[in-house]
N, C-alpha and C positions, 0 to 999 in steps of 0.2 A: 519668553514663554513661561507660564506659571502652571505649576502642578498642585491641584488639590488645595486644601485649606492651609497647608504649610507655606504656600506661596514661594516655593523653591525655584529660583531662577536658573534656567538651563541654557547653557551656551548654545546658540544657534546661528547659523550662517545661511542666508537664503540661497547661496550658490552651492554649498556643500550638501551632500545627500545624507549627512549625519547629524545627529544631535551630540553635543559635546558635554561630558560630565567630568567634574573634578572628582578626585577620590572621595571627598567629603560628600558631594552631591549624590554619587552613586551609592555610597554606604547608607544614606538616608532611605533609599528605596528598598532596603531589606524588609521593612515593615515589621511584622511579628514573626518572621521565620526564625524558628529555634535554632541554636547551634547544636548540631548533632554529631560532630567530631570532637575527639579528645586530643590532647597533646601526644599521647601514644599512637593514636591513628595517623597523625601527621608524620610521625617518625617512619612508618611504613610507606607513606605516600610521597615523601620528598624525593626529589632527584639528587644526584650525587653533589651538585653545587648550589641547590636551591636553599635559600634561608626562609623557607615558607613558615609563617607564624599563624597563630589562631586569629590574630588581628586581621591578617590578609584574607583568611577565610571568611570572617565575620564582615569585613568592609566590601570585599569584592565578589567572593563566590557565593555567599548566601543570597545577595540581591540577584545575581545571575541565575541561580537555581530557581529562584521565584519567577523570574522572567520566563525561563524555559519551561517551567511547570504550567504557566498560563498559555504559552504557545502550544504545548502538547495537548492540554485540555481542548483548546480551540480546535486543533487538528482533529482530535477524537470526535468533537461534536460535529464538525463538518463532515466527517466520514459517515456518521450515523444519518445525517441529512440526506447525503447522496444515496446511501443504502435504502433509506425509506422511500426516496423518489423513484429509484430503480426497481424497488421490490426485490433486492438481492439479499443473500444471507451475510451477516457481519463477517468481515475479514479482518485478520490480525496484521496490520501494516505498520511496521516500526517507523518511528520518528528518527530521522538521521541528522546527526550533528557532526560537522567537520571542524577540525582544528588545525590550523596551518601556522607557519612561521619559520624562522631561520633555525639552522643548527645552533644548539646551545642556548636558545631563548627560553626553554622551559615548557615546551608544548606537552611533553609527556606528563610533567607533573600537573599541568593544568587539566589534561584529560583524565587523570586518575582522581583528582579532587572532584571534578564534576561527576564522574561515575559514583564516587562515595556519597555525594550529596543527593544526586538525582534518584538513586535506588532506595532512598529513604522516604520518598513521596508515595502515598498510597496509589496514585493514579498510574504510576509507572515503576513498579518495583524491580522489574527485570531490565538491567542496563548492561550492555556489552561494550567492550573496548577492543578495537582492532587498529593496529598500526599498519601503515602502507609499506613499511619496510619488508613485510612478508611477501610483497609483490615485486620486489626487485628480482631481476633475473639472477640465477645462481652464478657464482663465481666463475664456473667453468665457462658458461655462456658468455658472460661479460668478457672474459679473457679471449674467447673466440672471436668476439666482435671488437676487441681492442678498447673496452670501455671501463676497465678497472679504475682508471683515474677520473672517470666521469660518473662514479656511483652517486646516486641521489639526483643526477640530471635527468630530465624527462626520458631520454632515450634509454635510460638503465632500467626502466620499469616495464613489466608486462601489463601495459595499460588495458589491453582487451580483457585479460583475466581479471583485473581489478574491477573494471567497469561491470563485468558480468557478475562478479561477487555481490556488488552493491545492488545491481538490478534484480538479482534473485532474493536478496534481503528485503528489498522494497516491494517485491511482488508478494511477499508473505510466505515464501517457501518454507516448509517445516524445518528443514536442516540444511545449512549451507556451510561448506568448509573453507578455511582460509589458511594459507601456508604460514609457517612460522619462521621468523628470522632470528638468528642468534648473534648478539653483539660480541659474544665471546669468540666464536669461530669466524665472525664477519661473513657469514654465509646463510643461505637457506638450509634448515633442517630437513633432510631428504625424506625421512620417514614419519614426520609429525605434522599434524594439522590441528587447527582449533575449530571446533563445531560450534556454530552459531544457530540457536534454535528459537526462532521467533521472539526476539526481544521486544520490549516495549519501546526502548531507545537504543540506537547504535550510535556510538561515538567513534569517528573515524579520524585518526590522527596521523599527520604526515606532511611532508614538505610539499606534496603536489596535489592536495585535495581541492584547491581552488583553481587549478589549471584548466584551460579549455582548448579548443581546437587550434587557436593560434600558437599554443605552446607545443604542438606536436606536428610540425610540418613534415617531419620524417616519417610519420605514421599516420597518415590521414584517415580519420573515422569521425562519425557524426555524433556519437553519444559519449559523454564524459561523466566522471564521478560527480562534478558540480550539478549535473542535471538531476540527480537523485537526492541531493542534500536540501533539508528543510531549513537548517540554520547553520551558518557558518561563522567561525571565530578566527581572527588572526591575532597571534600574539607578537607584539612589535617591540623593538628597542633600537636606540641609536647603534649605528654600525660599529663605532669604536667600542662600545660596551659589549657588543656580540663577540668581537674578536677577543676582548679581554676575558669574557666568560669561557670562551672555547679553549683558550690557553690554560686557564685555571682548571677547567674540567680535564684536560689532557694530562696535566701534572697530577691530578688526584687519581686518575686511572693509572698513571705510571706507578703509583705507589700502592695500587690495589689490584684491579683487574689484570693489568699488563704483566704483573709479577707472576701470574700463573703460567707455567711452561706450555699449557694447552692453548693459551690465548693467541689469536692471530697476530696480535701486536706485541707479543712477548719481547721481541728484540729492542723495543723502545724502553723497557725497564732498566736496560744497562746504561742508558744515557744519564749524564749528570743533569741537574735540574736546569742549568743554563742551556745545555744542548737540547733538553726536552722542550724548553720554551721556544727555542729558536726553530725546532722541527715543527712544532704546533703552529707557530706563526707562519711557516712556510706553507703548510698544508692549508691553513686558512686563506692565504693570499692566492694560492694556485688552484684551489678546488672549491672551498666553501664560499668564499667571497664572490668569485665570478658566478656561481650558481645563484646565490642570493640576488645579485644585481640583475642577472638575465632572466631568472625563471621563477623566483619566489617573491620578491618584493613587488614586481609588477602586478601580482595577483591580489595585493593587500586591499585595494579599494573595491574588490568584488565581495568582500566579507560583510556579513550582517552585523558583526560587532568587532571592533578593534580595541584590544587591551594593550596599552603602552606602558612598558616598564621603565623604571628609572635605575639609578646606579646601584641601589641596594636590593635589586630584584623585585622591589615592590611595584605594583601597579599604580601609576600616578594619574592616568587619564583613561577614560573610557568613551568610545564613540559608538553609538547605536544608530543603525540605518533608519531613517525616517519611514 
């Protein structure tokens, strides 16, 4: 397949629903989109173990922001056509982007980078970011249900509340509230909410944003987050790398956030490095890996775009749904 005058050959498989791009091929699609972030911006946006560079922003995220800008403009045009046809008043309906992937893959950093880039486009200056962690049941409820060791699994979320939140956003409601989760206390903050007021784009980041009815046999209902999503992204990596990154992140938290006596995980700060690594490995094998295999990885091929990372956390391959 050839694109434009540059005759760039894109990997294509007649069976696969995706177009395949190498990093170099994808970077070429940036076109003339200017770099709007500085190294200082990246310091604020990086995750605790992400080695995110300006090269990564330039090669991966600027082309992606260009693609999303084109999608959003097309949706805005389509809305105007429908309004003209129906003779209705213009409605402010946000474009919803979801970002899924394993624990420790870097979903949150991807979400923050996209928010920082997308709100610099004049067509959609108001971009909100919500994580689905806020829709976990509070610890007291998880304890009551015997689900504390299943946190992040489908049954640990208040999916009806999450679906209602996204439905209200998509309906153009003037103000919608989302609960806030604290990674410090490992629980929902009982007296705090985030107000979302008619954004141009809503980025929804979490383990479960690509899941559908087959993932919730314990709680049958007919409408899911994915029904309201306009564009979905799955951040992918080899399973061995994910485990390695999870352990590295755990060790860094042990020397930072866990050292705070108010932290839910403060008891881990007393572990030696070897003990902490063994503990993290056990948590991965008993909780995060089973969740990945059973509930997260099976949703990957539902995504509009798959970003595949290599050993250095850099994205090496991009797959875009045809």
